[in-house]
N, C-alpha and C positions, 0 to 999 in steps of 0.2 A: 506495501499497500501506501504510495506516495506521500509528502505530508500534505496534511491538507493549506490551504489557499485563506487568506488574512479573512478572517472572519466564514471562515468555512467551520459547521461541525465535524471534528474528529470521527465520533462514529457513521457518518451517514454522505458524506462531502457533501448534504447541502445545504445550501450560505443562509447564515442564519442574517436577518435585516436585522436584530436590534428592536424592537419594539420600546418605544416609551410609551410608563404610563403617567394618567394623571388621573388628578380629583379633587372633584368641583364641588367648593367649600360649604353649606347653606345650613352648619350649626357644628360645632364648637366641640374635636377634631381630636386624639390621639394619634402620632403616626407612627412604627414601627420600623427598627434599622431596616428589616426587608425591604419594605418601600422607597429606601435608595434612593438615588436620581428622578423621584417622582416631582411632576410638574404638582405646585394646587393652582387652584387657583381659587382667590377668595370673594367670591362671589353674595355676600355679606353684608353691609353695615356696621355690625358691629361685630367680630368671633373673635373666639379665643382660639389657632390652633400649638399645641403642644409638642414639642417635638422629644423626642425617642431619647436617650441616655446617649449620649455623645460618643463618638468611634471614632479612630482618623481614618478616613476618608468615607466618611458619611456624606452627602449631600441632597438639597430639597432647593429647590428653585419656585418660588413663593410669589407669583402676581395677583397686585391688586386689580379683583374683576371688578367691582365698583367704585364712587370713589368715600376713601372710608371718612365717613361722613360723621359717625359714632363711634369710633375706636375699632380699630382693629390692631391684633396683638400675639404675635407666639412667641411664645415661652419657650425657656430651656429648664427641663429637669432639675430636678435640687443638688444643689450643689454644683452648677458647671453657670456657663453664661457668657454673653457674646462679646465679640470685640471688632476692630476691623475698623473703617472713618465712611462716613455717611454725609454726601451731601444731598442740604436739601434749596432747591431749584425754585424759585417765584416765578409761575404763569403767565402775573401779571403786571409787572417791572421786572425789572435787569439785577438783579438781585438774589446772593448766594451766603450760604450758610454753612461748614463742616463742622461736623464733630468729630474730635478721636479717641479712638480708645484700643490704647495699649494694650498691645496679649498682658503684658506683666501685669499692665497694674487691675487687669477683669480678673485677673486666677487668683492675684491677692485677697480681692472681698467680693467675688463670684453675687454674693446677694444686690450688689449694688450694681450688677452688671443683665441681672436677666431676663426680663421685658425688649420686647422689638416693637413698642407702639407702629399706631399709623393711622394718627388724621386729617385730612387734607385742607382744610385752613385754621392749620394754627402755624405758630410766626415757629415752634419750634420744632414739631416735626413733621412727618409731608404723607404724600400716601394715595396720589388721585389714578385712578381708570387709568392703566396697561403701565402703570409701573413695576417693578419687578426685583427680589432680592434675592444671591443664592447665596448656600445653607453652607458651608463647606467643617464639620469636625477635622479639628487638625490633633485633635488624642481627646483625653474622656474626662477633658473637664471644661476645651473648651467649642466656640465655630465663630469660624470666622465670617464675615456678614459684609457681602461687596455689590453698593448701586448706587442709582441718586434715583433719588427719590425730589415729585417734584412739592406744589404748597403751594394755594390761591391766595394765601396767606401775599399781602407784599416784597413785606420785606423780613423773612426768616433772619432769627436770629440764639443764639442760647441752644442752639440745637440740642434733644434728647429724648431720643429717637429709642437710643441704647439705653434703658432706667432698668428702678432698681421696681419690679413687681409687687 
């Protein structure tokens, strides 16, 4: 038997098309590690998504389906945290602000950085339809958040998307 081509299943030579799955969130949900790689569409203005316990390499893409007018939240498991840079840009003015949470700061006091909040009309948050965040677990303590969010507020300031729950 020849070596399979990239993407082929070694057992039967069929090409694995690598389906990706999606979850449309309309109620509070807790993800599992086996759902890593899933795209989650947060499609309710006020909903909570809980990530599984962090393991290096787990990854989820979270898309805001409708403006987060009532507050959407992504929550890390107990004792875990979020870190990274979150840029919030105004859709009404030429203004932006960045929240920078270093890894060392977040893991030193995880309870201060265990929520990731969205509100579309806030100066300190963001989250309008079409925004998305990629959460990647770097170890068993921390999730790196990578995103640019938008707000309808004219002047984003003191951004606190990553905060204490």
